[in-house]
N, C-alpha and C positions, 0 to 999 in steps of 0.2 A: 702528318701534315706540318709543313715548314711554318715556323712562327713568323708572323709578319713583322718586318723591321719597323722601328719607331721613326717618325719623321726626322727627329733630331739626329739619329744615327746616320740617316741617309745624307743629311747635309754635312755631317762631319766626314763621312767617307769620301764624298765627292769634293771636299775641300772648300765648300761654300762658307761654312761656319766653323769656329773652333769649339772644342769641348767646353771651354769656360763660358763662351757666349751662349751656347745651347743650355747649359745648366742655369745660367742667370735668367734667360728668357722663359724657361719652364717655370721658374718660381714666380716671375712677374705675371705670366699668363694665368697661373693658378690664383694669384692675388686679385687680378682684375676679372677673373672668371671669363676669360676670352680664349678662343681657340688658338693654339700655339702657332699654326701656320698663318692664320689671319693676322695675328699680332706681328709676326716677322715681316709680313708684306706691308702692313700699315706703317711700321717703323723703318721701312726701306732697307732692312737687313738682307732681304732676298727680293728678287724681282718676281712679278707675277708668273713669268715664264719658268723661273727656277722652282717656284712653288709647285706649279702644275707638273713639271717634269718629276719632281720628287714624289708627289702624290701618285703619279702614274706608276712609278717604280714600286711604291709601297703597296698599291692595290692591284698591280698587274694589268693595268689598262693602257690604252694608247692615248696619245695627246692629240687633240684637235686644235688647229690654229688657222688664222687667216680666213675665217669663214664669215666674219662680220660684214664684209663688203658684198656678199652675194645676196641675191633675192631668192626667197624660199616660197614655195607654193602655199596659198591660203589653206588648202586642205591639210597640209602638214602642220601649219601653225595652229589650226583649230583643235588639234589634239591636246594642246596645253594652253591655258588662258594666259594673258599677259601678267595678271596678278600672281598666278602660281609660278610663272617663269621668273618674275622679279624676286619674289619672296624666297625662292629656293635656288636661285642662280643656276637655272637649267635652260637648255634651248634644244628643240628638236632639229636634228641634222638631216635625217633621211629615213624614209619608211620603205622597207622592201620585204615583201612576203611575210607580213606580220612581225617583222623585226624592226624596232625603232632604235636608230643610232641617236643617243642622247648626250649632249655636251653638259658636263657638270663641273662646278667649281669645287664641290665638296662631295667626295665619293661615300662619305658616311651617311648621307641623307637617303637612307634606304627606304624609309617610310613612304616618301612621295613617289619613289620609283615603283614600289610595290602597288601603290594606288593607281598609278597610270597604267601599269601592266594589267591589273585586274579590271579596271573600268573599260579598257579598250581591247582586251584580249590579245595583248602584245607581249613579245619578248624584248626586254630592254638590253641594248648593247651600250654600256657606258664608255664615254670618252672624257678625258680630263681637259679642261680649258681654263684660261685665266678668267677672273671675274670681269675684267675690262672688256675682253673679247665677247663674252656672253652678254654683258650689258649693252655693248655697241650693237650687237646683232638684234637684241630685243628692240632697241629704239628704232633701228632702221626698218625692221620687218613688221613689228606690231604697231609702232607709232608713226611709221613713214617719215622719220626725221632723224638725222644724225646727231650724235652727242656733241654738244658745244665744246669747242676747244679754246674758248676765251680764257685768257690769263688775268683778266680784270675782275676784281671782286664784284660778285653778282648778288643782287637782292631781288627776290621775287615778291611782287606786290599783288595780293589777291583781294580784289575789291569789286563788287558789282555796281557800285556807283562810279561812273566814269570820271566825273569831276574830282571826286576825292582821290581816286587812283592816280589821276594826272597830277594832282597837287603833291601827293606823296612822292611821285616820280621826280617832280621838280626839286623837292627837298633833297632827295638822295643823289640826283645827278649833279647838283651843285657841289657835292662832296667827292665827286669823281667815281661814284659807283656805277656799274652797269645795271640797269633796271629792266626787269622782265615783268610783263603784266599778264594777269589772268582774271577773268570775270566771274568764275565759279570754282568750286572745289575740284570738280573733275578735270577741268582745263588746267588747274593748278597742279594737280597730281602729274599729268603728262609733262607739264613744263619743268617740274622738279627733275623728272627722269632725264629729260633731254638737255636742259639748260644748266644743270648742276649748280644751283645757287648756294651761297654760303649762309644766307639768312632768308627766312620766309616770314613775311608780314601778312597776316590774313584777317579778314573781317570774320566775325562770328556767324552772322546770319546771311546766308547766300543760297541761291537756287542750286538744285541738283545735289550738291554735297556741301554741308556747312563746315565751319571752321573745326569743329570737333571731329567730324568725319574725315576731313583732310588730314588732321593730325594723326588719327588712328591709322589711316592708310599709309602714311609715311613711316610710322613706327613699326609697321609690319614688314618693312624691307630693310634688312640689315645695313645696306649701303647708305640709307637715307635717315636712319633713326637718330644720328648724331647731329643733324642739322637743327640749330636752334630756331624755334617757331615763336613769333610774337603775335599774340592774339589782340585784336582791336575790336572794341564793341561800344555801341552807344546805349547799351542796356543800363537801366537805372537800378537793376537788381544787384545789390552788393555781393550776393552769393556767387555771381558769375565769375568774379575775380578769384574767389576761393576755389571754385570748381576748376578754373583754368590751371591754377598752380597744382592742385591735387592730381590733375590728369597728366601733368608733366610739361606744360608749356614753359618756355624759357622766361617769358615776360607777358604782362598784360597792360594795355594802355586804353584808357577810356576816351571816347570822342567827346568834344572836338580835340584833335591832336595838334599840338604846337610843333613847329619845326625843330626847335631845340630839343624837345623831349624825344621826338622820333629819332633824331640823329644820335643822341646820347645813348638811347637804348640799343640802336643798331650797332654802334661801336662796341658796346659792352658785349653784345651777342657775338660779334666777330672775334673779340678777344677770347671768348669761351670756345668758339669753333677752332681757332688756331691753337689753343692749348689742350684740346681734347685728348691728344695722344701723348701728352707729356707724362713722364714717369718720375715720381719723386723717390 
């Protein structure tokens, strides 16, 4: 059996990267405990298309592209839930005679493929696609909304009290931020997927899904886990602030919230977001 080539070797052979760059990035990926291909794409050393093509070569698969603009049947989409699709960067392309064509960003995710095959009695035919293509297809087909292409810094405000949410929106709009609103955690989760905010401000106590639940949902999706989340609460329990930081929230603000406090914390969160891929 022929030994599978390493991803770095493929990029060197096709002239995308030099040996020196590959060696350096391998060390960094190990230090950051981040997948090599993902790191290369995040640092824009390779494009999503170049990474998909290299992975297809490495694993002997075909590449799927330009499918995000199509509408897929609900029966096909029902095979994989939106949460599973987002968490694993997969999308069902076609079902034909118990054979499911499945777009994947990471062909090493064999566990989820085996689970889908076993649960539905299917044979999975993997295709490699870019994360952006899969992400766009999920938003359009599962959430019935295209991914926002806004270049303006976006802040998502999650607050079930409309007056407070509007006040926060006014504070942020005066600073030139694009503000998106959600009234509960479930609505906020969908908004993060489609609106791509750089910062999320969320109330703790909300219907359907509270601030903790929203935070955990975001952390389960690799594309979203780096977004700083600021928790706001009117709770008089001092342990709430401790619990928020222990869970991994970027910041905690107690109500009532002053304009200067909110803007300062948001600016600090944005600085963190913009530096998240810097390598020292």
